[in-house]
A tleap script that builds the chain and sets N, CA, C and O, in Angstrom:
source leaprc.protein.ff14SB
mol = sequence {
  NMET SER LYS ASP LYS LYS MET GLY VAL VAL
  GLN GLY SER ARG ASP PHE PRO PRO GLY GLU
  ALA PRO TYR LYS LEU LEU GLN LEU VAL TRP
  GLN GLU TYR HIE LYS ARG HIE ARG GLU GLN
  THR LEU GLU ARG ILE GLN GLU ARG GLY GLY
  PHE GLY TRP ASN GLU ILE ILE GLN LEU LEU
  ARG GLY GLU TYR LEU HIE ASP ASN GLY ARG
  LEU LYS GLN GLU LEU ALA GLU LEU GLU ALA
  GLU ALA CSER
}
set mol.1.N position { 113.213 82.625 98.780 }
set mol.1.CA position { 113.017 83.912 99.438 }
set mol.1.C position { 112.762 83.660 100.916 }
set mol.1.O position { 111.925 82.831 101.271 }
set mol.2.N position { 113.471 84.364 101.767 }
set mol.2.CA position { 113.278 84.189 103.199 }
set mol.2.C position { 112.020 84.914 103.652 }
set mol.2.O position { 111.514 85.788 102.949 }
set mol.3.N position { 111.519 84.553 104.819 }
set mol.3.CA position { 110.316 85.198 105.351 }
set mol.3.C position { 110.504 86.700 105.514 }
set mol.3.O position { 109.557 87.466 105.337 }
set mol.4.N position { 111.701 87.120 105.846 }
set mol.4.CA position { 111.971 88.540 106.037 }
set mol.4.C position { 111.804 89.342 104.749 }
set mol.4.O position { 111.572 90.549 104.802 }
set mol.5.N position { 111.918 88.695 103.612 }
set mol.5.CA position { 111.844 89.377 102.329 }
set mol.5.C position { 110.480 89.187 101.659 }
set mol.5.O position { 110.295 89.609 100.517 }
set mol.6.N position { 109.541 88.569 102.337 }
set mol.6.CA position { 108.223 88.323 101.755 }
set mol.6.C position { 107.545 89.651 101.423 }
set mol.6.O position { 107.568 90.596 102.211 }
set mol.7.N position { 106.943 89.696 100.242 }
set mol.7.CA position { 106.268 90.908 99.787 }
set mol.7.C position { 104.778 90.615 99.604 }
set mol.7.O position { 104.371 89.475 99.379 }
set mol.8.N position { 103.991 91.662 99.707 }
set mol.8.CA position { 102.565 91.557 99.468 }
set mol.8.C position { 102.150 92.551 98.395 }
set mol.8.O position { 102.875 93.501 98.102 }
set mol.9.N position { 100.983 92.327 97.814 }
set mol.9.CA position { 100.512 93.198 96.737 }
set mol.9.C position { 99.847 94.453 97.297 }
set mol.9.O position { 99.285 94.455 98.393 }
set mol.10.N position { 99.933 95.520 96.503 }
set mol.10.CA position { 99.291 96.786 96.830 }
set mol.10.C position { 98.543 97.241 95.579 }
set mol.10.O position { 99.087 97.225 94.475 }
set mol.11.N position { 97.291 97.647 95.769 }
set mol.11.CA position { 96.480 98.107 94.650 }
set mol.11.C position { 96.990 99.438 94.122 }
set mol.11.O position { 97.510 100.268 94.868 }
set mol.12.N position { 96.831 99.617 92.845 }
set mol.12.CA position { 97.138 100.897 92.233 }
set mol.12.C position { 95.924 101.814 92.302 }
set mol.12.O position { 94.824 101.394 92.660 }
set mol.13.N position { 96.147 103.052 91.958 }
set mol.13.CA position { 95.066 104.040 91.886 }
set mol.13.C position { 95.404 104.986 90.744 }
set mol.13.O position { 96.388 104.785 90.032 }
set mol.14.N position { 94.593 106.006 90.574 }
set mol.14.CA position { 94.920 106.955 89.506 }
set mol.14.C position { 96.204 107.715 89.831 }
set mol.14.O position { 96.854 108.256 88.938 }
set mol.15.N position { 96.561 107.752 91.101 }
set mol.15.CA position { 97.759 108.479 91.518 }
set mol.15.C position { 99.018 107.616 91.602 }
set mol.15.O position { 100.129 108.110 91.409 }
set mol.16.N position { 98.841 106.338 91.888 }
set mol.16.CA position { 99.986 105.459 92.123 }
set mol.16.C position { 99.789 104.133 91.390 }
set mol.16.O position { 98.678 103.603 91.375 }
set mol.17.N position { 100.842 103.587 90.784 }
set mol.17.CA position { 100.710 102.296 90.116 }
set mol.17.C position { 100.625 101.157 91.144 }
set mol.17.O position { 101.048 101.316 92.289 }
set mol.18.N position { 100.075 100.009 90.725 }
set mol.18.CA position { 100.090 98.857 91.631 }
set mol.18.C position { 101.534 98.444 91.911 }
set mol.18.O position { 102.443 98.733 91.133 }
set mol.19.N position { 101.717 97.775 93.021 }
set mol.19.CA position { 103.070 97.364 93.352 }
set mol.19.C position { 103.094 96.369 94.488 }
set mol.19.O position { 102.136 95.632 94.722 }
set mol.20.N position { 104.205 96.367 95.182 }
set mol.20.CA position { 104.413 95.464 96.302 }
set mol.20.C position { 104.967 96.258 97.480 }
set mol.20.O position { 105.583 97.312 97.318 }
set mol.21.N position { 104.726 95.716 98.670 }
set mol.21.CA position { 105.282 96.288 99.896 }
set mol.21.C position { 105.716 95.133 100.788 }
set mol.21.O position { 105.168 94.036 100.685 }
set mol.22.N position { 106.684 95.361 101.655 }
set mol.22.CA position { 107.100 94.300 102.574 }
set mol.22.C position { 105.907 93.788 103.389 }
set mol.22.O position { 105.105 94.567 103.903 }
set mol.23.N position { 105.816 92.474 103.491 }
set mol.23.CA position { 104.693 91.865 104.199 }
set mol.23.C position { 104.654 92.302 105.665 }
set mol.23.O position { 103.575 92.456 106.239 }
set mol.24.N position { 105.821 92.502 106.268 }
set mol.24.CA position { 105.855 92.971 107.667 }
set mol.24.C position { 105.187 94.338 107.794 }
set mol.24.O position { 104.490 94.597 108.775 }
set mol.25.N position { 105.393 95.206 106.819 }
set mol.25.CA position { 104.737 96.513 106.823 }
set mol.25.C position { 103.231 96.342 106.681 }
set mol.25.O position { 102.459 96.998 107.380 }
set mol.26.N position { 102.815 95.463 105.778 }
set mol.26.CA position { 101.384 95.225 105.577 }
set mol.26.C position { 100.734 94.632 106.826 }
set mol.26.O position { 99.559 94.884 107.091 }
set mol.27.N position { 101.480 93.855 107.582 }
set mol.27.CA position { 100.949 93.333 108.843 }
set mol.27.C position { 100.684 94.470 109.831 }
set mol.27.O position { 99.676 94.456 110.537 }
set mol.28.N position { 101.581 95.447 109.883 }
set mol.28.CA position { 101.366 96.613 110.750 }
set mol.28.C position { 100.144 97.406 110.294 }
set mol.28.O position { 99.335 97.842 111.113 }
set mol.29.N position { 100.020 97.584 108.998 }
set mol.29.CA position { 98.872 98.294 108.436 }
set mol.29.C position { 97.589 97.544 108.781 }
set mol.29.O position { 96.601 98.149 109.195 }
set mol.30.N position { 97.611 96.240 108.611 }
set mol.30.CA position { 96.424 95.425 108.879 }
set mol.30.C position { 96.021 95.502 110.356 }
set mol.30.O position { 94.829 95.513 110.664 }
set mol.31.N position { 96.974 95.553 111.255 }
set mol.31.CA position { 96.629 95.646 112.678 }
set mol.31.C position { 95.785 96.880 112.952 }
set mol.31.O position { 94.837 96.825 113.736 }
set mol.32.N position { 96.120 97.982 112.318 }
set mol.32.CA position { 95.327 99.204 112.478 }
set mol.32.C position { 93.971 99.054 111.786 }
set mol.32.O position { 92.943 99.457 112.332 }
set mol.33.N position { 93.972 98.486 110.605 }
set mol.33.CA position { 92.742 98.257 109.842 }
set mol.33.C position { 91.783 97.344 110.611 }
set mol.33.O position { 90.571 97.561 110.630 }
set mol.34.N position { 92.350 96.335 111.233 }
set mol.34.CA position { 91.562 95.324 111.954 }
set mol.34.C position { 90.806 95.917 113.144 }
set mol.34.O position { 89.800 95.352 113.574 }
set mol.35.N position { 91.266 97.029 113.674 }
set mol.35.CA position { 90.557 97.687 114.780 }
set mol.35.C position { 89.170 98.138 114.343 }
set mol.35.O position { 88.264 98.235 115.171 }
set mol.36.N position { 88.991 98.415 113.055 }
set mol.36.CA position { 87.723 98.910 112.529 }
set mol.36.C position { 86.957 97.857 111.740 }
set mol.36.O position { 85.727 97.881 111.694 }
set mol.37.N position { 87.687 96.930 111.119 }
set mol.37.CA position { 87.087 95.929 110.234 }
set mol.37.C position { 87.572 94.543 110.634 }
set mol.37.O position { 88.512 94.014 110.040 }
set mol.38.N position { 86.952 93.976 111.607 }
set mol.38.CA position { 87.406 92.691 112.150 }
set mol.38.C position { 87.112 91.501 111.247 }
set mol.38.O position { 87.637 90.410 111.468 }
set mol.39.N position { 86.283 91.699 110.238 }
set mol.39.CA position { 85.839 90.562 109.433 }
set mol.39.C position { 86.855 90.098 108.388 }
set mol.39.O position { 86.709 88.995 107.862 }
set mol.40.N position { 87.869 90.889 108.070 }
set mol.40.CA position { 88.806 90.506 107.018 }
set mol.40.C position { 90.204 90.242 107.563 }
set mol.40.O position { 90.757 91.035 108.325 }
set mol.41.N position { 90.744 89.130 107.159 }
set mol.41.CA position { 92.131 88.818 107.499 }
set mol.41.C position { 93.050 89.501 106.487 }
set mol.41.O position { 92.607 89.902 105.411 }
set mol.42.N position { 94.309 89.630 106.830 }
set mol.42.CA position { 95.278 90.173 105.891 }
set mol.42.C position { 95.370 89.283 104.657 }
set mol.42.O position { 95.510 89.781 103.540 }
set mol.43.N position { 95.294 87.992 104.850 }
set mol.43.CA position { 95.365 87.065 103.725 }
set mol.43.C position { 94.206 87.308 102.753 }
set mol.43.O position { 94.398 87.279 101.538 }
set mol.44.N position { 93.009 87.546 103.286 }
set mol.44.CA position { 91.848 87.811 102.423 }
set mol.44.C position { 92.014 89.139 101.688 }
set mol.44.O position { 91.668 89.245 100.511 }
set mol.45.N position { 92.533 90.134 102.363 }
set mol.45.CA position { 92.778 91.420 101.714 }
set mol.45.C position { 93.781 91.236 100.575 }
set mol.45.O position { 93.612 91.818 99.503 }
set mol.46.N position { 94.814 90.438 100.796 }
set mol.46.CA position { 95.792 90.160 99.746 }
set mol.46.C position { 95.141 89.432 98.567 }
set mol.46.O position { 95.444 89.730 97.411 }
set mol.47.N position { 94.259 88.489 98.850 }
set mol.47.CA position { 93.558 87.773 97.782 }
set mol.47.C position { 92.722 88.724 96.923 }
set mol.47.O position { 92.547 88.501 95.725 }
set mol.48.N position { 92.212 89.777 97.542 }
set mol.48.CA position { 91.358 90.741 96.850 }
set mol.48.C position { 92.157 91.870 96.202 }
set mol.48.O position { 91.566 92.813 95.677 }
set mol.49.N position { 93.472 91.794 96.230 }
set mol.49.CA position { 94.306 92.785 95.557 }
set mol.49.C position { 95.103 93.677 96.471 }
set mol.49.O position { 95.866 94.520 96.002 }
set mol.50.N position { 94.940 93.506 97.789 }
set mol.50.CA position { 95.732 94.264 98.749 }
set mol.50.C position { 95.124 95.601 99.108 }
set mol.50.O position { 94.089 96.001 98.573 }
set mol.51.N position { 95.783 96.279 100.020 }
set mol.51.CA position { 95.417 97.645 100.382 }
set mol.51.C position { 95.818 98.567 99.233 }
set mol.51.O position { 96.665 98.208 98.415 }
set mol.52.N position { 95.224 99.732 99.170 }
set mol.52.CA position { 95.678 100.769 98.255 }
set mol.52.C position { 96.762 101.588 98.933 }
set mol.52.O position { 96.847 101.618 100.161 }
set mol.53.N position { 97.600 102.258 98.128 }
set mol.53.CA position { 98.678 103.078 98.693 }
set mol.53.C position { 98.122 104.157 99.618 }
set mol.53.O position { 98.659 104.377 100.704 }
set mol.54.N position { 97.051 104.831 99.198 }
set mol.54.CA position { 96.473 105.884 100.037 }
set mol.54.C position { 95.978 105.314 101.360 }
set mol.54.O position { 96.146 105.926 102.415 }
set mol.55.N position { 95.373 104.146 101.289 }
set mol.55.CA position { 94.876 103.476 102.493 }
set mol.55.C position { 96.037 103.143 103.439 }
set mol.55.O position { 95.927 103.323 104.652 }
set mol.56.N position { 97.134 102.663 102.883 }
set mol.56.CA position { 98.314 102.336 103.694 }
set mol.56.C position { 98.820 103.582 104.410 }
set mol.56.O position { 99.107 103.549 105.606 }
set mol.57.N position { 98.927 104.672 103.671 }
set mol.57.CA position { 99.415 105.921 104.271 }
set mol.57.C position { 98.487 106.366 105.394 }
set mol.57.O position { 98.946 106.726 106.478 }
set mol.58.N position { 97.183 106.342 105.136 }
set mol.58.CA position { 96.221 106.756 106.155 }
set mol.58.C position { 96.306 105.874 107.396 }
set mol.58.O position { 96.287 106.376 108.520 }
set mol.59.N position { 96.397 104.584 107.198 }
set mol.59.CA position { 96.446 103.671 108.339 }
set mol.59.C position { 97.725 103.850 109.142 }
set mol.59.O position { 97.685 103.819 110.372 }
set mol.60.N position { 98.849 104.034 108.477 }
set mol.60.CA position { 100.117 104.222 109.189 }
set mol.60.C position { 100.144 105.544 109.955 }
set mol.60.O position { 100.767 105.643 111.013 }
set mol.61.N position { 99.481 106.537 109.427 }
set mol.61.CA position { 99.445 107.841 110.089 }
set mol.61.C position { 98.347 107.941 111.142 }
set mol.61.O position { 98.265 108.937 111.862 }
set mol.62.N position { 97.504 106.918 111.236 }
set mol.62.CA position { 96.393 106.976 112.175 }
set mol.62.C position { 95.277 107.883 111.693 }
set mol.62.O position { 94.479 108.368 112.494 }
set mol.63.N position { 95.217 108.113 110.396 }
set mol.63.CA position { 94.220 109.015 109.821 }
set mol.63.C position { 93.124 108.283 109.064 }
set mol.63.O position { 92.281 108.917 108.431 }
set mol.64.N position { 93.125 106.977 109.120 }
set mol.64.CA position { 92.134 106.196 108.372 }
set mol.64.C position { 90.728 106.558 108.825 }
set mol.64.O position { 90.418 106.514 110.016 }
set mol.65.N position { 89.887 106.912 107.876 }
set mol.65.CA position { 88.501 107.323 108.111 }
set mol.65.C position { 88.414 108.607 108.925 }
set mol.65.O position { 87.415 108.851 109.602 }
set mol.66.N position { 89.449 109.420 108.861 }
set mol.66.CA position { 89.449 110.687 109.590 }
set mol.66.C position { 89.600 111.832 108.599 }
set mol.66.O position { 88.821 111.926 107.651 }
set mol.67.N position { 90.547 112.671 108.789 }
set mol.67.CA position { 90.723 113.907 108.041 }
set mol.67.C position { 91.284 113.639 106.643 }
set mol.67.O position { 92.469 113.856 106.390 }
set mol.68.N position { 90.425 113.166 105.741 }
set mol.68.CA position { 90.867 112.801 104.399 }
set mol.68.C position { 91.299 114.021 103.590 }
set mol.68.O position { 92.177 113.905 102.735 }
set mol.69.N position { 90.709 115.179 103.838 }
set mol.69.CA position { 91.096 116.378 103.106 }
set mol.69.C position { 92.553 116.738 103.328 }
set mol.69.O position { 93.264 117.094 102.388 }
set mol.70.N position { 92.992 116.645 104.567 }
set mol.70.CA position { 94.392 116.946 104.884 }
set mol.70.C position { 95.318 115.945 104.212 }
set mol.70.O position { 96.377 116.318 103.708 }
set mol.71.N position { 94.922 114.664 104.199 }
set mol.71.CA position { 95.750 113.639 103.570 }
set mol.71.C position { 95.885 113.908 102.074 }
set mol.71.O position { 96.979 113.783 101.523 }
set mol.72.N position { 94.797 114.271 101.413 }
set mol.72.CA position { 94.864 114.557 99.983 }
set mol.72.C position { 95.819 115.713 99.718 }
set mol.72.O position { 96.563 115.682 98.738 }
set mol.73.N position { 95.811 116.717 100.560 }
set mol.73.CA position { 96.707 117.850 100.409 }
set mol.73.C position { 98.163 117.394 100.569 }
set mol.73.O position { 99.030 117.783 99.786 }
set mol.74.N position { 98.422 116.575 101.582 }
set mol.74.CA position { 99.785 116.102 101.811 }
set mol.74.C position { 100.259 115.202 100.675 }
set mol.74.O position { 101.423 115.267 100.279 }
set mol.75.N position { 99.368 114.365 100.147 }
set mol.75.CA position { 99.742 113.520 99.019 }
set mol.75.C position { 100.066 114.373 97.793 }
set mol.75.O position { 101.013 114.079 97.064 }
set mol.76.N position { 99.285 115.420 97.566 }
set mol.76.CA position { 99.549 116.316 96.449 }
set mol.76.C position { 100.917 116.968 96.599 }
set mol.76.O position { 101.648 117.120 95.621 }
set mol.77.N position { 101.263 117.353 97.828 }
set mol.77.CA position { 102.574 117.951 98.082 }
set mol.77.C position { 103.694 116.947 97.815 }
set mol.77.O position { 104.727 117.303 97.248 }
set mol.78.N position { 103.490 115.692 98.224 }
set mol.78.CA position { 104.499 114.653 97.962 }
set mol.78.C position { 104.672 114.414 96.466 }
set mol.78.O position { 105.791 114.273 95.973 }
set mol.79.N position { 103.547 114.370 95.749 }
set mol.79.CA position { 103.624 114.183 94.301 }
set mol.79.C position { 104.357 115.336 93.637 }
set mol.79.O position { 105.148 115.120 92.719 }
set mol.80.N position { 104.105 116.557 94.090 }
set mol.80.CA position { 104.765 117.733 93.533 }
set mol.80.C position { 106.273 117.663 93.773 }
set mol.80.O position { 107.064 118.008 92.895 }
set mol.81.N position { 106.659 117.220 94.953 }
set mol.81.CA position { 108.095 117.086 95.264 }
set mol.81.C position { 108.750 116.011 94.400 }
set mol.81.O position { 109.914 116.140 94.019 }
set mol.82.N position { 107.996 114.944 94.089 }
set mol.82.CA position { 108.544 113.838 93.318 }
set mol.82.C position { 108.669 114.180 91.835 }
set mol.82.O position { 109.435 113.540 91.115 }
set mol.83.N position { 107.921 115.184 91.373 }
set mol.83.CA position { 107.943 115.549 89.948 }
set mol.83.C position { 109.182 116.316 89.570 }
set mol.83.O position { 109.345 116.692 88.409 }
savepdb mol mol.pdb
quit
């Protein structure tokens, strides 16, 4: 497997099953996460089971630790569309 195809683990939740995401994407997520939590490396997060899907979405949208109510509403809308 080439470096470009490297995948990382993502934790499941009651809403989403566990899975994998491209490691390059997880690096972008971690850069945002690292602004608030400098003590954990991406490698350590992966060892502990990875980010959760909701956490990834929040971090990519810049909503991490912010307006969680709005995110829950948007996730519910996405789930409804997927059903």
